[in-house]
C-alpha positions in Angstrom: -77.4 104.2 -40.2 -80.7 102.7 -39.3 -80.0 99.8 -41.7 -76.6 99.1 -40.0 -78.2 98.9 -36.6 -80.7 96.3 -37.8 -77.9 94.3 -39.3 -75.9 94.2 -36.1 -79.0 93.2 -34.1 -79.7 90.4 -36.5 -76.1 89.1 -36.3 -76.4 89.2 -32.5 -79.5 87.0 -32.6 -77.7 84.5 -35.0 -74.7 84.4 -32.6 -76.9 83.6 -29.6 -78.8 80.9 -31.6 -75.6 79.2 -32.7 -74.2 79.3 -29.2 -77.2 77.5 -27.8 -78.0 75.1 -30.6 -74.7 73.8 -32.1 -74.6 70.2 -31.0 -71.9 69.4 -28.4 -70.7 73.0 -27.9 -72.8 73.7 -24.8 -75.0 71.9 -22.4 -77.1 74.6 -20.7 -79.1 72.1 -18.6 -77.6 71.2 -15.2 -76.4 67.6 -15.7 -77.8 65.2 -13.1 -75.3 62.5 -12.3 -76.3 59.5 -10.2 -74.3 56.8 -8.4 -75.1 53.9 -6.0 -73.3 52.8 -2.8 -70.5 50.5 -4.1 -67.4 50.9 -1.9 -64.6 51.7 -2.5 -65.7 53.1 -5.9 -68.8 54.9 -4.6 -69.5 55.6 -0.9 -72.9 57.1 -0.4 -73.3 58.6 3.1 -76.4 60.5 2.1 -78.0 61.5 -1.2 -75.7 64.6 -1.5 -72.7 63.3 0.4 -70.9 60.9 -2.0 -67.2 60.0 -2.1 -65.1 57.2 -3.7 -62.6 56.7 -6.4 -65.0 56.7 -9.3 -66.9 59.6 -7.9 -63.6 61.5 -8.3 -63.3 60.3 -11.9 -66.8 61.7 -12.7 -66.1 65.0 -11.1 -62.7 65.6 -12.8 -64.1 64.5 -16.2 -67.2 66.8 -16.1 -65.1 69.7 -14.8 -62.6 69.2 -17.6 -65.5 69.1 -20.1 -66.9 72.3 -18.7 -70.3 70.8 -18.0 -72.2 72.0 -14.9 -73.5 69.0 -12.9 -75.1 67.8 -9.7 -74.1 64.5 -8.3 -76.3 62.4 -6.0 -76.4 58.9 -4.5 -79.4 56.6 -4.9 -80.5 53.1 -4.1 -79.8 50.8 -7.1 -83.4 50.3 -8.3 -84.2 54.0 -8.1 -81.0 55.0 -9.9 -81.7 52.5 -12.7 -85.3 53.7 -13.1 -84.1 57.3 -13.1 -81.7 56.6 -16.0 -84.3 54.8 -18.0 -86.7 57.6 -17.6 -84.2 60.4 -18.1 -84.5 61.8 -14.6 -80.9 61.0 -14.0 -78.7 61.9 -17.0 -75.3 60.2 -16.5 -73.9 57.3 -14.6 -70.6 55.6 -14.6 -71.6 51.9 -14.5 -72.1 48.7 -16.4 -74.3 47.2 -19.1 -76.9 44.5 -18.5 -79.4 46.3 -16.3 -83.0 45.7 -17.4 -84.3 49.0 -16.1 -82.2 51.1 -18.4 -80.8 48.8 -21.2 -82.1 50.1 -24.5 -82.8 53.5 -22.9 -79.2 54.7 -22.7 -76.0 55.2 -24.7 -72.8 53.5 -23.6 -69.3 54.8 -24.0 -66.8 52.5 -25.8 -64.2 53.4 -23.3 -63.5 51.1 -20.3 -62.9 53.2 -17.2 -62.6 50.2 -14.8 -63.4 46.5 -14.7 -65.3 44.8 -11.9 -65.6 41.1 -11.2 -68.8 39.2 -10.2 -68.0 36.4 -7.7 -70.0 33.5 -6.2 -69.1 33.0 -2.6 -69.8 30.0 -0.4 -68.5 28.3 2.7 -65.6 25.9 2.5 -67.7 22.8 3.2 -70.0 23.5 0.3 -69.5 22.6 -3.4 -67.9 25.4 -5.4 -70.0 26.2 -8.4 -68.2 27.8 -11.4 -71.0 28.6 -13.8 -74.4 30.4 -13.6 -76.1 27.3 -14.9 -75.0 25.4 -11.8 -77.1 27.7 -9.7 -80.4 26.1 -10.9 -82.4 24.9 -8.0 -80.1 26.6 -5.4 -80.6 29.3 -2.9 -78.7 32.5 -3.6 -78.2 35.7 -1.6 -78.0 38.9 -3.7 -77.8 42.6 -3.3 -81.2 44.2 -3.7 -81.5 46.0 -7.0 -78.2 44.9 -8.6 -78.2 43.6 -12.2 -74.9 41.7 -12.1 -74.3 42.4 -15.8 -77.7 40.8 -16.8 -77.4 37.7 -14.6 -80.4 38.9 -12.6 -82.6 37.9 -15.5 -81.4 34.3 -15.2 -81.8 34.3 -11.4 -85.3 35.6 -11.5 -86.5 33.2 -14.2 -89.0 30.7 -12.5 -87.9 28.0 -15.0 -84.5 27.9 -13.2 -85.9 27.2 -9.8 -83.5 29.6 -8.0 -84.6 30.9 -4.6 -83.2 34.5 -4.4 -82.8 36.3 -1.1 -82.4 40.1 -2.0 -80.5 41.8 0.8 -79.7 45.4 1.7 -76.0 45.8 2.3 -72.9 43.7 1.6 -72.2 43.1 5.3 -75.7 41.7 6.0 -75.4 39.5 2.9 -72.2 37.8 4.3 -73.8 37.4 7.7 -76.7 35.6 6.1 -74.3 33.3 4.2 -72.3 32.5 7.3 -75.5 31.7 9.3 -76.6 29.3 6.5 -79.5 31.3 5.2 -78.4 30.2 1.8 -75.5 28.2 0.3 -74.4 30.9 -2.1 -73.8 34.6 -2.3 -73.5 36.6 -5.5 -71.6 39.8 -5.1 -69.0 42.1 -6.7 -65.4 41.5 -5.8 -64.5 45.0 -4.5 -67.3 45.6 -1.9 -67.3 41.9 -1.0 -63.6 41.8 -0.3 -63.9 45.0 1.8 -66.5 43.3 4.0 -64.3 40.1 4.3 -61.3 42.2 5.3 -63.0 44.5 7.7 -64.9 41.7 9.4 -62.0 39.3 9.4 -64.2 36.7 7.9 -62.8 33.2 7.4 -64.0 29.9 6.0 -65.0 31.3 2.6 -64.2 30.4 -1.0 -65.3 31.8 -4.3 -65.5 31.4 -8.0 -65.3 34.1 -10.7 -68.4 34.2 -12.8 -68.0 37.3 -14.9 -66.0 40.5 -15.5 -67.9 43.7 -16.4 -66.6 46.9 -17.9 -67.4 50.2 -16.2 -68.3 52.8 -18.8 -69.9 56.2 -18.9 -73.6 55.9 -19.5 -75.9 58.7 -20.8 -79.7 58.6 -20.9 -81.1 58.8 -24.4 -83.6 61.4 -23.1 -80.9 63.9 -22.6 -80.9 66.5 -25.4 -78.1 65.8 -27.8 -77.1 62.7 -25.9 -74.6 61.5 -28.5 -72.6 64.6 -28.5 -72.7 64.9 -24.7 -71.2 61.4 -24.5 -68.5 62.3 -27.0 -67.6 65.4 -25.0 -67.4 63.3 -21.8 -65.2 60.7 -23.5 -62.9 63.3 -24.9 -62.4 64.9 -21.5 -61.8 61.6 -19.8 -59.2 60.5 -22.4 -57.4 63.8 -22.1 -57.2 63.5 -18.3 -56.1 59.8 -18.5 -53.3 60.8 -20.9 -52.1 63.4 -18.4 -52.1 60.7 -15.7 -54.9 62.4 -13.6 -56.4 59.1 -12.4 -54.6 57.1 -9.7 -57.2 54.5 -8.9 
């Protein structure tokens, strides 16, 4: 009888060990998800008050995957630094950000696509390539990577004067007032500012399209299996028609 009790106790320990340690079956740590203000996809009213279409995608996906999480909004630079250091575990964003490239895993699934545009006033020459920005003045959003373009902009050899700005609305005000001849911005938040402000006299060129993917910090335990689980949950929901963005 005593021998049987020891056997059951041992089996119980083994079961607990397997539950905790089998890759991809459970993620006991609270997953820390970060986003940045990027309307209409992400609207950050405060660190804990975040809405937007891609915020809904993240929530639905993690809930389907059965992964407990906490979602917070951050300024871009802080979010990127957090991902690189593993302070933030998951982000639904793009490649080409120096602060976390090489420190994260990218999903192969494209959730959305965003367009990088170069805006200017109608009486200015319309540039169509990044190379044509050499020697020019450009307004940007502070902390944005623009799919890696920020490296070109910040290279002293290119002679570009960059004016980092906080907020899309302020960036367009600067452009209209002639603070610089060009403004680099993402289509979706830029068009929202143009529409809401009824701005006229602008033109733009398309410089690049970027895929939006799930991103997992490599410092998360069992990061590869976590990403697989997130991808599987997203694909299941997409097949069911759960996403209407």
